[in-house]
LONULUM-182327 format. One record per residue (C-alpha): y, z, x; residue number from 0. Coordinates in steps of 0.2 Angstrom, whole numbers. Layout:
<rs>
[r [Y,Z,X],NUM]
...
</rs>
This chain:
<rs>
[r [138,-161,61],0]
[r [135,-145,49],1]
[r [119,-153,42],2]
[r [112,-156,60],3]
[r [117,-138,65],4]
[r [110,-131,50],5]
[r [93,-139,51],6]
[r [93,-136,70],7]
[r [96,-118,68],8]
[r [82,-116,55],9]
[r [70,-125,67],10]
[r [75,-114,82],11]
[r [74,-98,72],12]
[r [56,-102,65],13]
[r [50,-108,82],14]
[r [56,-92,91],15]
[r [48,-80,78],16]
[r [32,-90,76],17]
[r [29,-91,95],18]
[r [35,-73,97],19]
[r [48,-77,109],20]
[r [60,-66,99],21]
[r [57,-52,86],22]
[r [63,-57,69],23]
[r [77,-44,69],24]
[r [84,-51,86],25]
[r [81,-69,80],26]
[r [90,-66,63],27]
[r [105,-60,73],28]
[r [106,-70,89],29]
[r [101,-88,83],30]
[r [114,-89,68],31]
[r [128,-81,79],32]
[r [126,-95,92],33]
[r [125,-109,80],34]
[r [139,-101,70],35]
[r [150,-102,85],36]
[r [145,-120,88],37]
[r [150,-124,70],38]
[r [168,-117,74],39]
[r [167,-100,65],40]
[r [177,-92,79],41]
[r [182,-74,76],42]
[r [180,-77,57],43]
[r [161,-75,60],44]
[r [163,-56,58],45]
[r [170,-58,41],46]
[r [156,-70,36],47]
[r [143,-57,41],48]
[r [152,-42,34],49]
[r [153,-51,17],50]
[r [135,-55,17],51]
[r [131,-37,22],52]
[r [141,-30,8],53]
[r [132,-41,-4],54]
[r [115,-35,3],55]
[r [120,-17,3],56]
[r [112,-14,-15],57]
[r [96,-22,-9],58]
[r [95,-11,7],59]
[r [98,5,-4],60]
[r [85,0,-16],61]
[r [72,-3,-2],62]
[r [77,13,7],63]
[r [75,25,-9],64]
[r [60,15,-15],65]
[r [51,18,2],66]
[r [56,37,0],67]
[r [50,38,-18],68]
[r [33,29,-16],69]
[r [31,37,1],70]
[r [32,54,-7],71]
[r [19,48,-21],72]
[r [7,43,-7],73]
[r [9,59,2],74]
[r [6,70,-13],75]
[r [-10,60,-19],76]
[r [-5,50,-33],77]
[r [-14,34,-27],78]
[r [-29,43,-20],79]
[r [-40,40,-36],80]
[r [-35,22,-37],81]
[r [-41,19,-19],82]
[r [-57,29,-23],83]
[r [-60,17,-38],84]
[r [-57,2,-28],85]
[r [-69,8,-14],86]
[r [-83,11,-27],87]
[r [-80,-6,-34],88]
[r [-78,-16,-18],89]
[r [-90,-5,-7],90]
[r [-91,-12,10],91]
[r [-89,-30,6],92]
[r [-74,-38,14],93]
[r [-74,-52,0],94]
[r [-73,-39,-14],95]
[r [-59,-30,-4],96]
[r [-49,-46,-3],97]
[r [-52,-51,-21],98]
[r [-47,-33,-26],99]
[r [-31,-35,-16],100]
[r [-27,-51,-26],101]
[r [-30,-42,-43],102]
[r [-21,-27,-39],103]
[r [-6,-37,-32],104]
[r [-6,-48,-48],105]
[r [-7,-32,-60],106]
[r [8,-24,-51],107]
[r [18,-40,-49],108]
[r [20,-41,-68],109]
[r [35,-29,-66],110]
[r [44,-43,-58],111]
[r [49,-33,-42],112]
[r [41,-38,-26],113]
[r [47,-23,-16],114]
[r [38,-11,-28],115]
[r [23,-22,-28],116]
[r [21,-22,-9],117]
[r [23,-4,-7],118]
[r [10,0,-20],119]
[r [-2,-13,-13],120]
[r [0,-8,5],121]
[r [-2,10,1],122]
[r [-18,7,-9],123]
[r [-26,-6,2],124]
[r [-21,-5,20],125]
[r [-31,11,24],126]
[r [-46,2,17],127]
[r [-43,-14,27],128]
[r [-42,-3,43],129]
[r [-57,7,39],130]
[r [-67,-9,38],131]
[r [-59,-17,53],132]
[r [-51,-30,42],133]
[r [-36,-40,47],134]
[r [-20,-33,39],135]
[r [-13,-51,40],136]
[r [-26,-56,26],137]
[r [-18,-42,16],138]
[r [-1,-49,18],139]
[r [-6,-67,15],140]
[r [-15,-63,-1],141]
[r [-2,-51,-8],142]
[r [12,-64,-3],143]
[r [3,-78,-12],144]
[r [-1,-69,-28],145]
[r [17,-61,-29],146]
[r [25,-78,-25],147]
[r [16,-87,-39],148]
[r [19,-74,-52],149]
[r [38,-74,-47],150]
[r [41,-87,-60],151]
[r [39,-75,-75],152]
[r [54,-75,-86],153]
[r [60,-58,-80],154]
[r [58,-63,-62],155]
[r [73,-70,-52],156]
[r [71,-89,-51],157]
[r [68,-92,-70],158]
[r [82,-81,-74],159]
[r [93,-90,-62],160]
[r [88,-107,-68],161]
[r [91,-102,-86],162]
[r [108,-95,-82],163]
[r [113,-110,-71],164]
[r [108,-123,-84],165]
[r [111,-113,-100],166]
[r [93,-114,-106],167]
[r [83,-100,-114],168]
[r [71,-93,-101],169]
[r [56,-94,-112],170]
[r [59,-112,-114],171]
[r [57,-114,-95],172]
[r [42,-102,-93],173]
[r [31,-104,-108],174]
[r [27,-123,-105],175]
[r [23,-118,-86],176]
[r [9,-106,-91],177]
[r [-5,-119,-87],178]
[r [4,-122,-70],179]
[r [4,-103,-67],180]
[r [-14,-101,-71],181]
[r [-18,-116,-59],182]
[r [-8,-108,-46],183]
[r [-17,-91,-48],184]
[r [-34,-99,-48],185]
[r [-30,-107,-31],186]
[r [-24,-91,-24],187]
[r [-40,-82,-29],188]
[r [-50,-96,-21],189]
[r [-40,-93,-5],190]
[r [-43,-75,-7],191]
[r [-62,-78,-8],192]
[r [-62,-89,7],193]
[r [-52,-77,17],194]
[r [-64,-63,12],195]
[r [-79,-74,18],196]
[r [-69,-78,34],197]
[r [-67,-59,37],198]
[r [-85,-56,34],199]
[r [-90,-69,47],200]
[r [-77,-63,60],201]
[r [-84,-45,58],202]
[r [-102,-51,60],203]
[r [-97,-59,76],204]
[r [-90,-42,82],205]
[r [-106,-33,77],206]
[r [-99,-25,62],207]
[r [-106,-36,48],208]
[r [-108,-32,30],209]
[r [-122,-44,30],210]
[r [-126,-57,44],211]
[r [-128,-75,41],212]
[r [-146,-73,37],213]
[r [-143,-61,23],214]
[r [-151,-46,33],215]
[r [-147,-28,30],216]
[r [-130,-22,37],217]
[r [-131,-17,56],218]
[r [-117,-5,54],219]
[r [-108,5,41],220]
[r [-91,-3,38],221]
[r [-84,12,28],222]
[r [-85,23,44],223]
[r [-78,9,55],224]
[r [-60,11,62],225]
[r [-47,-3,66],226]
[r [-47,-6,84],227]
[r [-56,3,98],228]
[r [-53,19,106],229]
[r [-48,10,122],230]
[r [-33,2,113],231]
[r [-32,15,99],232]
[r [-16,22,93],233]
[r [-11,40,94],234]
[r [-5,49,79],235]
[r [9,61,80],236]
[r [12,73,65],237]
[r [29,73,57],238]
[r [34,86,46],239]
[r [24,88,30],240]
[r [16,71,33],241]
[r [-3,71,39],242]
[r [1,58,53],243]
[r [17,51,60],244]
[r [20,33,67],245]
[r [6,24,75],246]
[r [12,17,92],247]
[r [-1,7,102],248]
[r [-2,0,119],249]
[r [4,-17,113],250]
[r [-12,-25,112],251]
[r [-25,-28,98],252]
[r [-43,-29,98],253]
[r [-55,-40,89],254]
[r [-54,-29,74],255]
[r [-35,-32,71],256]
[r [-27,-48,65],257]
[r [-36,-63,72],258]
[r [-40,-54,88],259]
[r [-24,-60,96],260]
[r [-5,-57,96],261]
[r [3,-41,100],262]
[r [10,-26,90],263]
[r [23,-16,99],264]
[r [24,-4,85],265]
[r [12,-5,71],266]
[r [19,6,58],267]
[r [9,9,42],268]
[r [16,12,25],269]
[r [30,24,24],270]
[r [28,28,43],271]
[r [11,34,43],272]
[r [-2,31,56],273]
[r [-17,21,52],274]
[r [-24,16,69],275]
[r [-31,33,73],276]
[r [-45,33,85],277]
[r [-61,39,76],278]
[r [-79,37,81],279]
[r [-87,22,72],280]
[r [-99,28,59],281]
[r [-89,44,55],282]
[r [-86,50,38],283]
[r [-72,59,29],284]
[r [-73,78,32],285]
[r [-72,81,13],286]
[r [-89,72,12],287]
[r [-83,59,0],288]
[r [-89,45,11],289]
[r [-73,35,9],290]
[r [-69,35,28],291]
[r [-50,39,25],292]
[r [-49,53,37],293]
[r [-33,52,48],294]
[r [-25,39,37],295]
[r [-11,41,25],296]
[r [-24,44,11],297]
[r [-33,58,21],298]
[r [-41,69,8],299]
[r [-37,84,18],300]
[r [-19,81,22],301]
[r [-7,96,19],302]
[r [5,86,8],303]
[r [-7,84,-7],304]
[r [-1,91,-24],305]
[r [-16,90,-35],306]
[r [-9,102,-48],307]
[r [6,90,-50],308]
[r [-4,74,-52],309]
[r [0,72,-70],310]
[r [19,76,-67],311]
[r [19,63,-53],312]
[r [10,50,-64],313]
[r [22,53,-78],314]
[r [37,52,-67],315]
[r [31,35,-59],316]
[r [27,28,-76],317]
[r [44,33,-82],318]
[r [52,24,-67],319]
[r [42,8,-70],320]
[r [47,8,-89],321]
[r [66,10,-84],322]
[r [64,-3,-70],323]
[r [57,-16,-83],324]
[r [70,-10,-96],325]
[r [84,-13,-84],326]
[r [94,2,-91],327]
[r [100,8,-74],328]
[r [104,-1,-57],329]
[r [87,0,-47],330]
[r [95,8,-32],331]
[r [102,22,-42],332]
[r [85,24,-52],333]
[r [75,26,-36],334]
[r [88,38,-29],335]
[r [86,50,-45],336]
[r [67,48,-45],337]
[r [67,52,-26],338]
[r [77,68,-29],339]
[r [66,74,-43],340]
[r [50,70,-34],341]
[r [56,80,-18],342]
[r [62,95,-28],343]
[r [47,97,-38],344]
[r [34,93,-25],345]
[r [43,101,-10],346]
[r [54,115,-17],347]
[r [58,122,1],348]
[r [72,113,10],349]
[r [62,113,26],350]
[r [48,104,18],351]
[r [60,92,10],352]
[r [68,88,27],353]
[r [51,86,35],354]
[r [45,74,21],355]
[r [61,63,23],356]
[r [59,63,42],357]
[r [41,57,40],358]
[r [46,41,32],359]
[r [61,37,44],360]
[r [52,24,55],361]
[r [48,13,40],362]
[r [65,15,32],363]
[r [74,10,48],364]
[r [63,-5,52],365]
[r [65,-12,34],366]
[r [84,-8,32],367]
[r [87,-15,49],368]
[r [78,-31,44],369]
[r [88,-33,28],370]
[r [105,-31,38],371]
[r [99,-44,51],372]
[r [94,-56,37],373]
[r [112,-55,30],374]
[r [119,-62,47],375]
[r [109,-78,44],376]
[r [114,-80,26],377]
[r [132,-75,29],378]
[r [134,-88,43],379]
[r [125,-102,34],380]
[r [136,-99,19],381]
[r [152,-95,28],382]
[r [152,-110,39],383]
[r [147,-122,25],384]
[r [130,-126,32],385]
[r [122,-123,15],386]
[r [134,-134,5],387]
[r [133,-148,18],388]
[r [114,-148,19],389]
[r [113,-148,-1],390]
[r [126,-163,-2],391]
[r [116,-172,11],392]
[r [100,-170,2],393]
[r [108,-176,-14],394]
[r [116,-191,-6],395]
[r [100,-197,3],396]
[r [90,-199,-13],397]
[r [91,-217,-18],398]
[r [94,-222,-35],399]
[r [77,-230,-37],400]
[r [70,-213,-36],401]
[r [80,-207,-51],402]
[r [66,-207,-63],403]
[r [57,-195,-52],404]
[r [71,-183,-50],405]
[r [61,-168,-58],406]
[r [47,-171,-45],407]
[r [59,-173,-31],408]
[r [67,-157,-37],409]
[r [51,-148,-36],410]
[r [47,-154,-19],411]
[r [65,-150,-13],412]
[r [63,-132,-20],413]
[r [49,-129,-8],414]
[r [59,-130,9],415]
[r [76,-126,1],416]
[r [72,-110,-7],417]
[r [63,-105,10],418]
[r [78,-108,20],419]
[r [92,-102,8],420]
[r [93,-89,-6],421]
[r [88,-92,-23],422]
[r [106,-90,-28],423]
[r [112,-104,-17],424]
[r [98,-116,-23],425]
[r [99,-112,-42],426]
[r [118,-110,-44],427]
[r [123,-123,-30],428]
[r [110,-137,-29],429]
[r [100,-137,-46],430]
[r [115,-141,-57],431]
[r [120,-156,-46],432]
[r [102,-162,-46],433]
[r [101,-159,-65],434]
[r [117,-169,-68],435]
[r [110,-184,-58],436]
[r [93,-183,-67],437]
[r [102,-183,-84],438]
[r [107,-202,-81],439]
[r [89,-206,-80],440]
[r [84,-197,-96],441]
[r [76,-182,-88],442]
[r [80,-166,-98],443]
[r [88,-150,-90],444]
[r [72,-140,-95],445]
[r [61,-152,-85],446]
[r [72,-149,-70],447]
[r [72,-131,-72],448]
[r [53,-130,-73],449]
[r [51,-141,-58],450]
[r [63,-130,-48],451]
[r [53,-114,-50],452]
[r [37,-122,-43],453]
[r [42,-118,-25],454]
[r [42,-100,-27],455]
[r [25,-96,-18],456]
[r [34,-103,-2],457]
[r [51,-95,-6],458]
[r [43,-78,-6],459]
[r [37,-79,12],460]
[r [55,-82,18],461]
[r [63,-70,30],462]
[r [78,-70,19],463]
[r [67,-61,5],464]
[r [69,-43,8],465]
[r [52,-39,-1],466]
[r [42,-50,12],467]
[r [50,-41,26],468]
[r [45,-25,18],469]
[r [27,-31,16],470]
[r [25,-36,34],471]
[r [34,-20,40],472]
[r [23,-8,30],473]
[r [7,-18,35],474]
[r [12,-18,54],475]
[r [10,-37,54],476]
[r [22,-49,64],477]
[r [31,-60,53],478]
[r [26,-75,63],479]
[r [8,-71,62],480]
[r [10,-69,43],481]
[r [19,-86,42],482]
[r [5,-95,52],483]
[r [-8,-89,39],484]
[r [2,-90,23],485]
[r [14,-105,24],486]
[r [2,-119,22],487]
[r [-8,-110,9],488]
[r [8,-106,-1],489]
[r [13,-125,1],490]
[r [-4,-130,-7],491]
[r [-1,-118,-22],492]
[r [16,-124,-25],493]
[r [11,-142,-25],494]
[r [-4,-138,-37],495]
[r [9,-130,-49],496]
[r [20,-145,-48],497]
[r [6,-157,-50],498]
[r [-1,-148,-65],499]
[r [16,-147,-73],500]
[r [18,-166,-71],501]
[r [0,-169,-78],502]
[r [2,-159,-94],503]
[r [19,-167,-97],504]
[r [31,-152,-95],505]
[r [39,-159,-79],506]
[r [43,-176,-85],507]
[r [46,-193,-76],508]
[r [60,-203,-83],509]
</rs>
């Protein structure tokens, strides 16, 4: 019964958010509560949820102060030069912009922290997407794919968990998987290129083509274009020291947003800044730079710029990244300290500090609320025994004749299971059981560990992963829309990584 309820709950949850019958926050709270009561949780359901919330509190604190810190760095102009460089290289070409997104995500993802990666990528790239009328869903898709693929690095979560659970050196797991990693990244870049081509064609149909199908000259300068139209544009409300507040549209999107369909009740850009500000097509930045970033979070004339403190802010950010990788301090505390220093130096007056914090409140609330809501799902699935029952059922239904293929089966199981449950539950609860079974067929624990990490491109798209909730929130994208575009691509990347691992012999068959 628990197995049936568990899978039914997952199906209902995914259906509701992908068909937009419920928002992710409501679905994360309501659906598991109903199924938990059916599972006999009774009044104990409250303790299950509170235990999960307690375990997620450090994650919520990390996201809260990371948003504040990087929001300050965006406001004071730390990333402006990076965006200018990307614009120079990519120009007005959507293909180059999407490929630039992939490369930037890959570079930042090397620190092993998805939340930091997505904050930096959205801060740098989202204004460019919106000025070129490109779909922000393409940004979340590409960023999610690249980050998920690179999530198998030794200092990343899954490899470390597999190493700990099976008592194997992390490098023994990762090093042989480098060919699979390279193959996965190549597939991601191919997807990025094809998405860029698709965006170029979509814009051509809307009359804002970089080049049309016949290769003629551009009919309209994309750099000056604005996401959406003035009829459905958003209004920007200034908030404190921020150049613009939260963008709240009328609930509809035009051909320049998403795929031209779906709704956005509240499209919040990075750290609560407005991006959908109505600007006449063809307009240029008032500074004359031609970057078309006026009225975005990277407006060259925003009052929060601190050019004289650029090197201090850069040094502070580098120090934070070094400490993050070195793992000397707990990450929530590290970002707390960094946020305090950044606020005191860049905004010495208390009034300006309060205004700066208030300007990022919308993004903070939406992300932290999503994390707390996700803890309802994880708490009830774990507390009612659904996760354990589903894992035991999957192990039991594997026939003995499939024993020699346990590594491949584990790789295939890691795709859905790490999507619907936490990495902790899979690597510490299920992988050891599968590995013990595989040992009877001559399959090593190292092979099992390598196979188990191939599902990470799909795992990173899970609503149980706080980083992906942060990405879609900062990009103003519905989680269901993100899933429609990214899940099948992530599945292909995961299968390619598994196939390459088998082909080169690092994921063995008994």
